[in-house]
N, C-alpha and C positions, 0 to 999 in steps of 0.2 A: 702807553702805546706811542709809537712813532708816527710821524706824519705819513710816511710810506704805508705803514700798516693801516692807518686810518683811511687812506685812499683806497687801498685794496678792499677793506671792509665795506666802503661805500659802494663799490662796484659789485659786491657780493649780495647786496640787498635785492629783494624780489622784483622791484621796479626796473631793474636793469637786465633781468634774466632774458626776456625775449629779444631785446636789443643786442645783447652779447651773443645770443644763439644765432641771430641773423648775421652778425659780424663774423662769427666763426665759420658758418656755412660759406659765406662769400669768400673769405680768405682762403679756405681750403679749396674751394672751386677754382679760384683764380691764381693760386700760388702766392698769395699775399699782396695782391694789388689793392692799394689804398685809394686809388682814383675813383672808385665806385661808391655808390650809396646803398644803404640798406633801409628797410622800412618796417615799421610796426603797425599792423592793421588794428583798428579800433582800440587805441591805447586807453588804458585806465587813467584816471586822474594822476595817480602816482607815477605811472610810466611817462605820461605827458610832461610832468614836472621834471622828471629825470632827464628827458630829452632836451628840455629847455636848459637845464643845468649844463648839459654837454655842449650844446650848440650856442647858447647865449641868445637864441632867437625865440621870441614868444610864439607859441602855437595855440590856436583857438581850441577851447574845450570840445568843440563840435567836429574837429578834424577826424575824418574817418581813417586816414592813413598818414603817418608822419615819417618822413625820410630824414636820414642822418648821413652825412658824408663820412666815409670811413676815416678820411684824413682828420676830420674834426674829432671823431671818437678817439683816434690815436693820439692826437694832441691833448685831449682831456685826460687820457690815461697817463701820458707822460707827465703832465703837470701835477696830477694827483698822487701818482705812485712812483714816478721815475722809470716806469716800465713801458715798453712799446705795447701797443694793443695786442700783438701776437704773443708777447711774453706774459701779459696779464691773463690772456685766455689760457695759456699753458699753465700758469699758476693755479687756475681754477680747475684744471683737468676737464672732467665731463660736465661741469656745472652748466655750461651753456647748451649742452645737448639735451637737456631734460624736456624742453618744450620745442616743438617743431612746427 
């Protein structure tokens, strides 16, 4: 497997699903504006760790809502896959739409 494919597979994992769904909704609503943030309410431990991995900032396990800047998510996608956040979401098709 290539580094790019490994990165894509990382973002396919369940712990990224709600984060990517929120990112997709925001990008579709704003026409691709990366200056905004998205949030995951009541994140599971796996989701919290995934968000820490994206942002590089520790989040307490008791956090009821965790926000991520879309620019940070875009940067993480580019570093891991070579794709922009928008291109990564396009690669997944409807993956991000399953949970709302």
